[in-house]
Rosetta silent file (secondary structure, phi, psi, omega in degrees, C-alpha in Angstrom):
SEQUENCE: MADGILVKQLNAWFGALHVLRDIDLTIAPGAVTAIIGPSGCGKSTFIRCLNRMHEVVPEARAQGQVLLNGEDLYGPRVDPVQVRRRVGMVFQKPNPFPTMSVFDNVAAGLRLDGVRNHALLDEAVEHALHQAALWGEVKDVLGKSGASLSGGQQQRLCIARALAVRPEVLLMDEPCSALDPIATAKIEELIVQLKKALTIVIVTHNMQQAARVSEATAFFLLGELVEFDKTTRIFTNPSDRRTEDYITGRFG
SCORE:     score description
SCORE:     0.000 S_00000001
   1 L     0.000  139.818  179.037    8.890   -6.659  -14.244 S_00000001
   2 L   -65.688  156.478  178.211    6.733   -6.461  -11.149 S_00000001
   3 L   -99.105  147.841  174.320    4.741   -9.487  -10.045 S_00000001
   4 L   -89.698  175.768 -179.974    0.974   -9.591   -9.673 S_00000001
   5 E  -124.933  134.370  175.722   -1.004  -11.071   -6.786 S_00000001
   6 E  -112.878  117.506 -179.190   -3.642  -13.768   -6.997 S_00000001
   7 E  -104.989  127.460 -177.855   -6.041  -13.852   -4.031 S_00000001
   8 E  -127.586  122.854  172.981   -8.151  -17.001   -3.589 S_00000001
   9 E    47.137   49.048 -179.314  -10.958  -17.543   -1.092 S_00000001
  10 E   -81.922  125.500  174.356   -9.509  -15.078    1.413 S_00000001
  11 E  -124.506  148.890  178.339  -11.368  -14.837    4.723 S_00000001
  12 E  -144.008  148.158 -178.947  -10.381  -12.794    7.769 S_00000001
  13 E  -133.387  150.265  161.305  -11.562  -12.496   11.344 S_00000001
  14 E  -112.518  103.157 -173.624  -11.053  -10.300   14.407 S_00000001
  15 L    60.723 -123.432 -179.840  -11.834  -12.839   17.118 S_00000001
  16 L   -87.495   -8.357 -176.142  -15.329  -14.149   16.260 S_00000001
  17 E   -81.199  118.293 -177.657  -16.082  -11.229   13.906 S_00000001
  18 E   -87.629  105.372 -169.655  -15.912  -12.369   10.263 S_00000001
  19 E  -102.650  -18.783  174.382  -14.665   -9.242    8.435 S_00000001
  20 E  -133.138  133.547 -174.800  -13.699  -10.566    4.966 S_00000001
  21 E  -124.683  111.530  168.915  -15.673  -13.259    3.160 S_00000001
  22 E    50.022   55.482 -179.073  -14.396  -15.418    0.299 S_00000001
  23 E   -83.135  124.795  172.070  -12.456  -12.739   -1.580 S_00000001
  24 E  -119.052  123.924 -173.872  -11.181  -13.769   -5.039 S_00000001
  25 E  -157.406  137.377  174.782   -9.159  -11.086   -6.801 S_00000001
  26 E  -111.524  118.381 -179.084   -6.331  -10.836   -9.351 S_00000001
  27 E   -99.339  116.621 -173.001   -4.075   -7.811   -8.894 S_00000001
  28 L   -69.812  144.129  177.163   -2.257   -7.025  -12.132 S_00000001
  29 L   -72.593  149.404  174.485    1.525   -6.551  -12.128 S_00000001
  30 L    61.461   31.858 -179.088    2.990   -3.133  -12.871 S_00000001
  31 L  -143.957  170.660  176.700   -0.349   -1.381  -12.372 S_00000001
  32 E  -107.815  125.121  173.941   -2.337    0.428   -9.679 S_00000001
  33 E  -110.196  124.884  179.297   -5.366   -1.306   -8.196 S_00000001
  34 E   -97.312  140.652  175.461   -7.673    0.869   -6.089 S_00000001
  35 E  -113.449  118.118 -178.415   -9.785   -0.534   -3.247 S_00000001
  36 E  -123.009  164.993  179.366  -12.895    1.545   -2.510 S_00000001
  37 L   149.376  162.814 -177.963  -15.934    1.214   -0.250 S_00000001
  38 L   -67.462  164.751  177.772  -17.536    2.782    2.836 S_00000001
  39 L   -55.748  139.161  176.656  -15.845    2.834    6.248 S_00000001
  40 L    80.934   11.125 -176.750  -15.787   -0.557    7.926 S_00000001
  41 L   -88.543   -6.666  178.389  -16.221   -2.553    4.700 S_00000001
  42 L   106.136    7.395 -177.195  -12.915   -4.430    5.047 S_00000001
  43 H   -59.506  -54.502 -176.675  -10.652   -2.402    2.707 S_00000001
  44 H   -66.884  -38.793  176.706   -7.772   -1.937    5.145 S_00000001
  45 H   -59.467  -41.662 -179.749   -8.109   -5.476    6.498 S_00000001
  46 H   -59.012  -50.741 -176.573   -7.869   -6.780    2.930 S_00000001
  47 H   -71.775  -27.402  176.667   -4.583   -5.064    2.125 S_00000001
  48 H   -70.157  -22.933  173.467   -3.162   -5.930    5.565 S_00000001
  49 H   -73.205  -25.054 -176.805   -3.828   -9.575    4.691 S_00000001
  50 H   -70.056  -24.522  175.742   -1.706   -9.174    1.547 S_00000001
  51 L  -123.220   20.969  174.891    1.479   -8.718    3.609 S_00000001
  52 L    61.204   28.888  171.798    0.378  -10.612    6.727 S_00000001
  53 L   -78.417  -25.131 -177.337    0.079   -7.482    8.874 S_00000001
  54 H   -57.635  -41.564 -174.102   -3.476   -8.515    9.814 S_00000001
  55 H   -73.313   -6.999  176.818   -2.282  -11.371   11.998 S_00000001
  56 H   -70.533  -26.548  179.250   -0.160   -8.985   14.101 S_00000001
  57 L   -73.027  132.149  179.778   -3.410   -7.812   15.784 S_00000001
  58 L   -54.371  135.044  177.489   -4.286   -9.995   18.826 S_00000001
  59 L    67.570    9.951  175.893   -6.946  -12.636   17.980 S_00000001
  60 E   -91.922  143.207  177.378   -6.904  -11.687   14.290 S_00000001
  61 E  -149.883  159.712  178.453   -6.528  -14.449   11.720 S_00000001
  62 E  -135.111  156.382 -178.254   -6.822  -15.026    7.992 S_00000001
  63 E  -145.442  140.437 -178.552   -7.495  -18.077    5.847 S_00000001
  64 E   129.586 -165.382 -178.744   -7.125  -18.613    2.112 S_00000001
  65 E  -122.538  138.737  169.854   -4.369  -18.082   -0.432 S_00000001
  66 E  -127.425  106.545 -174.293   -2.384  -15.006   -1.437 S_00000001
  67 E  -100.891  120.929  174.877   -0.072  -15.955   -4.308 S_00000001
  68 E  -113.960  116.779 -176.319    2.825  -13.660   -5.226 S_00000001
  69 L    53.603   36.852  176.744    4.716  -14.859   -8.299 S_00000001
  70 L    85.661   -9.670 -178.442    3.059  -18.242   -7.732 S_00000001
  71 E   -96.674  129.397  178.809    4.200  -18.570   -4.096 S_00000001
  72 E   -76.167  114.649 -178.014    1.521  -18.755   -1.393 S_00000001
  73 L   -67.940  -12.531  176.152    2.440  -16.100    1.186 S_00000001
  74 L  -102.686   14.407  178.552    0.444  -18.099    3.749 S_00000001
  75 L   -63.270  155.939 -173.264    2.389  -21.306    3.058 S_00000001
  76 L   -62.901  -27.498 -176.669    3.631  -23.284    6.099 S_00000001
  77 L  -103.796   12.797 -177.013    7.323  -22.489    5.560 S_00000001
  78 L   -89.824  130.745  179.869    6.882  -18.815    4.679 S_00000001
  79 L   -86.415  118.061 -178.946    8.387  -16.247    7.079 S_00000001
  80 H   -57.490  -31.519  179.742    5.921  -13.334    7.633 S_00000001
  81 H   -64.995  -40.891  177.142    8.855  -10.936    8.150 S_00000001
  82 H   -66.338  -37.009  177.497   10.170  -11.769    4.679 S_00000001
  83 H   -57.858  -43.204 -176.329    6.662  -11.312    3.270 S_00000001
  84 H   -71.988  -17.871  172.453    6.584   -7.757    4.661 S_00000001
  85 H   -78.753  -38.109 -179.295    9.880   -6.980    2.938 S_00000001
  86 H   -74.403  -30.454 -177.499    8.535   -8.220   -0.404 S_00000001
  87 E  -122.076   91.245 -175.299    5.183   -6.467    0.108 S_00000001
  88 E   -76.926  165.459 -176.514    5.851   -3.027    1.575 S_00000001
  89 E  -143.378  139.754  174.306    3.249   -0.797    3.196 S_00000001
  90 E  -122.005  132.421 -171.382    2.591    2.924    3.628 S_00000001
  91 L   -97.656  173.585 -176.130    0.003    3.961    6.194 S_00000001
  92 L   -59.990  -47.552 -177.592   -2.683    6.627    6.424 S_00000001
  93 L  -102.970  129.840  177.429   -0.748    8.902    8.773 S_00000001
  94 L   -53.489  132.403 -176.410    2.910    9.584    8.011 S_00000001
  95 L  -133.179   58.829  174.248    4.912    7.676   10.631 S_00000001
  96 L   -64.381  152.027  176.105    8.622    8.456   10.339 S_00000001
  97 L   -70.357  112.693 -167.768   10.703    7.240   13.275 S_00000001
  98 L   -66.792  -26.932 -178.198   10.826   10.550   15.211 S_00000001
  99 L   -87.781   -1.643 -177.468   14.164    9.964   16.931 S_00000001
 100 L  -104.614  151.182  175.139   15.901    9.064   13.653 S_00000001
 101 E   -71.083  169.215  175.067   17.376   11.309   10.995 S_00000001
 102 H   -54.295  -49.155 -179.346   16.030   11.414    7.437 S_00000001
 103 H   -58.568  -49.015 -175.285   18.924    9.167    6.361 S_00000001
 104 H   -67.872  -30.169  174.691   18.422    6.659    9.185 S_00000001
 105 H   -59.060  -47.466 -177.220   14.682    6.464    8.521 S_00000001
 106 H   -71.221  -34.847 -176.397   15.327    5.294    4.967 S_00000001
 107 H   -81.199   -8.446 -171.074   18.214    3.019    5.965 S_00000001
 108 H   -55.611  -48.974 -178.449   16.328    1.352    8.841 S_00000001
 109 H   -65.565  -38.051  179.272   15.063   -1.670    6.893 S_00000001
 110 H   -64.505  -41.143  179.428   18.406   -2.212    5.175 S_00000001
 111 H   -66.343  -37.352  175.464   20.205   -2.209    8.530 S_00000001
 112 H   -62.100  -30.584  177.817   17.680   -4.730    9.866 S_00000001
 113 L   -79.007   -3.165  176.648   18.629   -6.862    6.860 S_00000001
 114 L    95.710    9.006  178.664   22.260   -6.680    7.986 S_00000001
 115 L   -75.689  121.218 -179.002   23.596   -4.099    5.506 S_00000001
 116 L  -119.956  -17.401 -177.269   26.526   -2.341    7.187 S_00000001
 117 L   -64.989  119.665 -174.253   28.583   -1.122    4.209 S_00000001
 118 H   -62.865  -39.690 -178.847   28.414    2.700    4.249 S_00000001
 119 H   -64.901  -40.953  178.286   28.788    3.075    0.489 S_00000001
 120 H   -64.864  -42.266  178.535   25.952    0.607   -0.115 S_00000001
 121 H   -63.120  -45.638  179.343   23.739    2.361    2.419 S_00000001
 122 H   -57.265  -46.200 -177.377   24.498    5.790    0.911 S_00000001
 123 H   -65.247  -44.063 -177.389   23.658    4.543   -2.572 S_00000001
 124 H   -67.550  -40.504  179.872   20.460    2.762   -1.513 S_00000001
 125 H   -64.886  -45.776  179.274   19.188    5.716    0.538 S_00000001
 126 H   -61.976  -43.295 -179.684   19.817    8.169   -2.301 S_00000001
 127 H   -60.837  -45.481 -178.047   18.136    5.827   -4.809 S_00000001
 128 H   -65.938  -38.607  178.896   15.052    5.379   -2.586 S_00000001
 129 H   -68.859  -35.215  172.958   14.760    9.137   -1.975 S_00000001
 130 H   -62.662  -46.960 -179.740   15.008    9.751   -5.734 S_00000001
 131 H   -58.020  -36.563 -178.325   12.293    7.128   -6.295 S_00000001
 132 L   -86.965    9.744  178.136   10.106    8.891   -3.714 S_00000001
 133 L    55.514   40.248 -176.188   10.690   12.277   -5.442 S_00000001
 134 L  -123.638  -15.909 -172.833   12.215   13.631   -2.227 S_00000001
 135 H   -54.200  -47.662 -177.335   15.975   13.716   -2.830 S_00000001
 136 H   -60.066  -28.224 -177.294   16.057   17.308   -4.112 S_00000001
 137 H   -88.121  -21.969 -173.198   14.236   18.545   -1.013 S_00000001
 138 H  -121.793   -2.615 -172.641   16.228   16.670    1.663 S_00000001
 139 L   -59.224  -24.721  179.439   19.709   16.040    0.259 S_00000001
 140 L   -96.251   -1.204 -178.593   21.139   18.872    2.387 S_00000001
 141 L  -129.078   32.982 -176.241   19.260   17.913    5.593 S_00000001
 142 L   -62.350  -24.061 -178.947   19.825   14.130    5.723 S_00000001
 143 L   -87.660   -7.148  179.906   21.031   14.427    9.326 S_00000001
 144 L   -79.624  159.989  179.381   17.913   16.241   10.557 S_00000001
 145 E   -61.661  139.155  175.781   15.052   14.445   12.261 S_00000001
 146 H   -60.445  -28.477 -178.662   12.524   12.850    9.918 S_00000001
 147 H   -74.204   -9.780 -179.847    9.827   14.436   12.073 S_00000001
 148 H   -81.546   -9.990 -178.877   11.106   17.928   11.125 S_00000001
 149 L   -78.750  163.584  175.272    9.787   17.555    7.561 S_00000001
 150 L   -68.375  166.993 -178.607    6.359   18.743    6.389 S_00000001
 151 H   -57.058  -45.786 -179.940    3.462   16.267    6.378 S_00000001
 152 H   -65.485  -39.140  176.962    3.744   15.597    2.658 S_00000001
 153 H   -66.280  -39.292  178.064    7.515   15.178    2.884 S_00000001
 154 H   -60.735  -40.506 -179.618    7.103   12.808    5.848 S_00000001
 155 H   -66.950  -39.341  176.829    4.744   10.635    3.802 S_00000001
 156 H   -68.603  -30.911  174.183    7.226   10.527    0.899 S_00000001
 157 H   -63.418  -41.259  177.953    9.948    9.695    3.447 S_00000001
 158 H   -65.985  -34.561  175.265    7.830    6.727    4.571 S_00000001
 159 H   -65.947  -43.679  177.750    7.450    5.706    0.918 S_00000001
 160 H   -60.511  -41.155  179.048   11.247    5.933    0.502 S_00000001
 161 H   -60.468  -41.839  178.083   11.686    3.808    3.643 S_00000001
 162 H   -67.786  -37.271 -176.334    9.388    1.145    2.155 S_00000001
 163 H   -75.109  -24.118 -173.520   11.152    1.303   -1.236 S_00000001
 164 H   -59.707  -31.608 -179.284   14.688    1.037    0.180 S_00000001
 165 L   -89.405   10.834  175.108   14.391   -2.727    0.737 S_00000001
 166 L    56.350   61.915  178.758   13.237   -3.129   -2.898 S_00000001
 167 L   -70.921  162.712  175.088    9.776   -4.613   -2.447 S_00000001
 168 L   -90.182  -26.813 -176.655    7.873   -6.236   -5.319 S_00000001
 169 E  -133.708  143.622  174.672    4.543   -4.765   -4.208 S_00000001
 170 E  -122.782  122.221  176.444    3.648   -1.525   -2.422 S_00000001
 171 E   -98.392  136.149 -179.026    0.427   -1.288   -0.386 S_00000001
 172 E  -130.269  115.217 -176.614   -0.884    2.203    0.412 S_00000001
 173 E   -99.414   94.797 -178.011   -3.639    2.616    3.005 S_00000001
 174 L    48.680   57.796 -170.760   -5.229    6.020    2.338 S_00000001
 175 L   -68.431  -13.357 -176.226   -1.781    7.620    1.945 S_00000001
 176 L  -111.563    1.532 -171.471   -3.153   11.117    1.243 S_00000001
 177 L   -65.745  -22.996  179.970   -5.983   11.397    3.779 S_00000001
 178 L  -100.448    9.521 -171.933   -3.872   13.501    6.173 S_00000001
 179 L  -111.563  157.213  176.399   -2.351   15.695    3.439 S_00000001
 180 L   -79.770  169.727 -175.023   -3.262   18.987    1.767 S_00000001
 181 H   -59.041  -35.633 -179.224   -4.127   19.115   -1.967 S_00000001
 182 H   -68.417  -45.644  178.328   -0.595   20.086   -3.083 S_00000001
 183 H   -64.678  -37.033  178.113    1.043   17.251   -1.121 S_00000001
 184 H   -61.741  -43.999  179.809   -1.677   14.894   -2.368 S_00000001
 185 H   -60.414  -38.722  179.457   -0.924   15.809   -5.999 S_00000001
 186 H   -65.197  -42.536  179.271    2.774   15.016   -5.426 S_00000001
 187 H   -64.254  -41.008  179.989    1.946   11.592   -3.967 S_00000001
 188 H   -64.211  -42.103  176.121   -0.386   10.855   -6.897 S_00000001
 189 H   -59.937  -40.786  179.979    2.320   11.820   -9.419 S_00000001
 190 H   -62.967  -43.215  179.384    4.688    9.564   -7.517 S_00000001
 191 H   -58.714  -43.556 -179.792    2.259    6.613   -7.655 S_00000001
 192 H   -62.504  -38.091  177.206    2.021    6.956  -11.447 S_00000001
 193 H   -69.016  -43.526 -172.853    5.846    6.895  -11.676 S_00000001
 194 H   -67.698  -27.118 -176.810    6.305    3.984   -9.260 S_00000001
 195 L   -66.264  -13.275  175.935    3.951    1.616  -11.084 S_00000001
 196 L   -66.472  -26.466 -176.776    6.590    1.300  -13.811 S_00000001
 197 L  -115.826  -13.836 -171.536    8.642   -0.758  -11.350 S_00000001
 198 L  -134.800  158.946  165.697    6.117   -1.993   -8.780 S_00000001
 199 E   -91.714  130.690 -175.013    2.676   -3.447   -8.336 S_00000001
 200 E  -123.807  134.577  173.876    0.649   -0.964   -6.266 S_00000001
 201 E  -122.206  124.350 -177.302   -2.555   -1.442   -4.274 S_00000001
 202 E  -123.753  127.608  170.606   -4.140    1.708   -2.831 S_00000001
 203 E   -89.811  129.844  178.797   -7.049    2.010   -0.417 S_00000001
 204 L  -147.363  143.983  171.593   -8.806    5.345   -0.873 S_00000001
 205 L   -88.768  -11.634 -171.550  -12.016    7.081    0.171 S_00000001
 206 L   -92.134  106.009 -177.716  -11.420    9.602   -2.606 S_00000001
 207 H   -59.363  -42.382 -178.937  -13.290    8.590   -5.766 S_00000001
 208 H   -62.953  -37.602  178.990  -11.465   11.157   -7.890 S_00000001
 209 H   -64.595  -45.490  177.806   -8.138    9.832   -6.657 S_00000001
 210 H   -57.846  -42.835 -179.496   -9.070    6.254   -7.560 S_00000001
 211 H   -66.027  -35.276 -176.996  -10.126    7.459  -11.016 S_00000001
 212 H   -74.369  -40.677 -167.532   -6.899    9.432  -11.496 S_00000001
 213 H  -105.167  -16.403 -169.793   -4.282    6.880  -10.431 S_00000001
 214 L  -107.536  152.757  173.190   -5.640    3.350  -10.908 S_00000001
 215 L   -90.869  -32.591 -178.165   -6.128    0.975  -13.815 S_00000001
 216 E  -132.170  150.339 -179.318   -8.478   -1.347  -11.903 S_00000001
 217 E  -135.376  135.597  175.287  -10.877   -0.768   -8.996 S_00000001
 218 E  -112.451  130.842  177.907  -12.430   -3.165   -6.476 S_00000001
 219 E  -105.546  118.939  179.673  -15.576   -2.147   -4.580 S_00000001
 220 E  -104.325  145.638  176.033  -15.973   -3.731   -1.142 S_00000001
 221 E  -149.544  124.598  177.044  -19.145   -3.708    0.952 S_00000001
 222 L    50.916   43.554  174.945  -19.720   -5.387    4.339 S_00000001
 223 L    79.704    4.645  179.777  -16.640   -7.587    3.978 S_00000001
 224 E  -119.115  150.454  173.867  -17.502   -8.826    0.485 S_00000001
 225 E   -85.048  110.157 -177.252  -16.096   -7.974   -2.935 S_00000001
 226 E   -80.335  -44.302 -173.414  -19.113   -6.595   -4.822 S_00000001
 227 E  -157.105  142.787  178.205  -17.437   -5.718   -8.100 S_00000001
 228 E  -142.804  125.369 -176.509  -13.969   -5.617   -9.674 S_00000001
 229 E  -163.118 -178.605  172.050  -13.225   -4.215  -13.120 S_00000001
 230 E   -58.569  142.587 -176.750  -11.270   -1.640  -15.071 S_00000001
 231 H   -56.902  -43.215 -179.392  -11.477    1.697  -13.282 S_00000001
 232 H   -59.074  -38.054 -179.933  -13.095    3.428  -16.269 S_00000001
 233 H   -69.593  -44.733 -178.920  -15.836    0.777  -16.297 S_00000001
 234 H   -58.779  -40.205 -174.188  -16.442    0.930  -12.539 S_00000001
 235 H   -88.537  -14.788 -178.917  -16.869    4.713  -12.644 S_00000001
 236 H  -113.906  -30.462 -175.798  -18.880    5.002  -15.872 S_00000001
 237 L  -150.226   62.139 -178.586  -20.839    1.772  -16.221 S_00000001
 238 L   -65.502  150.915 -176.843  -20.747   -0.444  -13.108 S_00000001
 239 L   -90.138  -16.151 -178.494  -22.597   -3.737  -13.383 S_00000001
 240 L  -110.295  132.838 -177.669  -23.868   -3.793   -9.777 S_00000001
 241 H   -59.409  -34.700 -179.326  -26.431   -1.290   -8.519 S_00000001
 242 H   -64.355  -37.217  177.056  -24.700   -1.104   -5.125 S_00000001
 243 H   -62.681  -46.997 -179.800  -21.484    0.075   -6.816 S_00000001
 244 H   -61.242  -42.429  179.534  -23.385    2.772   -8.666 S_00000001
 245 H   -61.719  -39.220  179.947  -25.149    3.862   -5.471 S_00000001
 246 H   -69.450  -47.364 -176.434  -21.823    4.210   -3.657 S_00000001
 247 H   -64.891  -35.152 -179.213  -20.030    6.045   -6.454 S_00000001
 248 L   -86.212    0.620  174.144  -22.901    8.497   -6.958 S_00000001
 249 L    84.504   16.395  178.679  -23.046    9.221   -3.220 S_00000001
 250 L   -72.432  -23.117  170.945  -26.399    7.619   -2.430 S_00000001
 251 L  -153.206  169.934  177.707  -24.716    5.957    0.564 S_00000001
 252 L   103.963    0.000    0.000  -21.300    5.709    2.192 S_00000001
């Protein structure tokens, strides 16, 4: 069973700019949690704090606790590289390694982990491509460049690459914003399948997408968590007027 995440008093800065303020949030295991809010509200910074990608940016820092299966990912003896294996990430724009084949894209993380056995690599790559609903489309072109695939296929390739190292959590930062409606529908179907094995957190600007794929939704505004509840409640009967104003398009 997938593990959930408990976020306690999370704050984040870019230099002197305080971009996340005292975030407390429980992300349920084996479910999809959507993060919504206007541009610049801290959505992407929040999920980048969950796998310690935020601190990769010069002068960026975070403070607080992010507990995965009870372990604080910001603990003094925790290796950020290991955190990023446990908490995988898929970005807004598909970013396959352009000089690598489809196979090598998926195997990249495993090879970094020291896996050299060809049979193990073959099995893991095929499994990850099946999980990403891509195997049937690429099984005969595994040696071709990952960049030769369509945009939607490239994004599923990036999902397969993240899944190959068997993460416990998958973060998705607007994974469909660069895709057409057909490719978007495939990614959404995939998200619904993947939550059976993973905890998923998705940042999206698309209200309909949040309503379709998530069980819970968090609304962020100006670096603060305004409201967090079941998705059906957030979209039909939010308790905060600001949430209602955003969802109904009065601002944002």
